[in-house]
C-alpha positions, 0 to 999 in steps of 0.5 A: 744725116740720119735720113741719108744713112737710112737711104744708103743702108736701104740701097746697099741692102737692095744690092743683093735683091735687085741683081738678076737671077738667084744670088744663091745659085750665083754664089754656089756655082752652076754645078752646085746641087740643090742642097748646096744652093739651099745651104748658100741661101741659108748662109745669105739669109735669103730663106726668110721674108724680105722684111726680116732680112732687112731688119737683120741687116740693119741690126748687123750694120748698127753693131759693126757686123758687115758680114763675112767675105766669101772669097777671103773668109774674113770679116768684111769690116776687117777687109774694108778697114785695112784697104780703106787706108790705101784709098784714103791716102790717094784721095787726101793727097790728090785733094791737097794737090788740087787745092795747092795748084787750082787756087793760085792758078785760077787766081793768077789767070783771073788777075792777069786777064782782068778787064779783057787783058791777055785774051790769048791766055784766057782762051788757052786756059779755058781750052786746056782746063776744059779739055782735061776736066772732061777726060775720065781718070781711068783714061788718064791712068792708062795713058800715064802707065803707057807713057811714064811707066812703060816707055820712060820707066820713071816709076813702077806701072803698078803697086810695088811693096816697099816702093809705096811712094813711087807707086803712088805717084801715077795714081795721084796724078791721074786723080788730080788732073781733072778736079784741078782743072775744074776747080781752077776754072771755078776759082778763076770765075769767082776771082774775076767776079770779086775783082769787079766789086766796089771794095776792090776798086776802093782798095786800088784807089788807096794804092794798096800793094797787089799782095795786100789786095789779093791776099787780104780781100780777094782770097777770103771772098773765094774761100767759101766757094772753094771749100764747098767745091772741095767737099764735093771733089773729095767725095768724088775722089774717093769714088774715082780712086776706086776706079784708078786703083784697079788700073794700078793694082793699088791695094785699096777698096777699088781692087777689093770691090772689083774682085768681089763683083767678079766672084759675086762676093755680095757681103763685100760689095755691100760693105764697100758701097756702104762705107764709101756712101757714108764717108761721102755723107760725112764729108758733106757734113764736115764741109757744112760745119766748116762753112759755118765757121769760116763764113757765119752768113751761111748760118741762117743769114747771120753776119 
């Protein structure tokens, strides 16, 4: 975790350094005088050696100071904290829906198609999930706006204050479809593998009811894979939400970072990227801990 945070901090610091051109000139504008450009360079801390800039940046981040936004003249930490809640809402709801749909769907298809049965269902499932898992979320978001919001008028096409629930439906759907298809395919494959194990044949030989076999013996043995994938999906949903939010004008980190890039608001860009990177790392840690709790075999081979 310490190494990961160090890498993330370093990369976010280099955002300003690696951008083409002089950041001070970009922020001050093409019509700015030399004095104004120098004032901006001092404000950005670019008038000191690079190593000193880096140490100052590390010290500020460790104390919770992410700088001040040029656009809104507000602390970046305040902007990120306010908007992170909206982004987290979309990601968590999409993750829960993904699990609730993909897990039973993948298991059901594996059970119905085991031993080569219903090949048409297996082929249809593979084609549909393969197709929708490759469609980018922003493409789905645009199609949903055009069809469901504009033509059908069922829900608002963008964020509407006072109608948060309806406004969140399309963004959540756009985020859920692709990871649901991906997870369902993996669950189906893992379930198919478990169904061929000897203990499942023994359970059938004892003539246990199907519900007992699938819920007591099959489900626990695919939880580890599902949990591992869930952590990766949730981390990707946070990044995907940033893109989808722009389509639906959702007041999360997505619209903030797009506005920051457009207006060259470097402190806000650094703050958003830093927070999202650290969140993804924390999610990975939490998943590793949960894996150890659920399946102790992942902890150094202990059983």
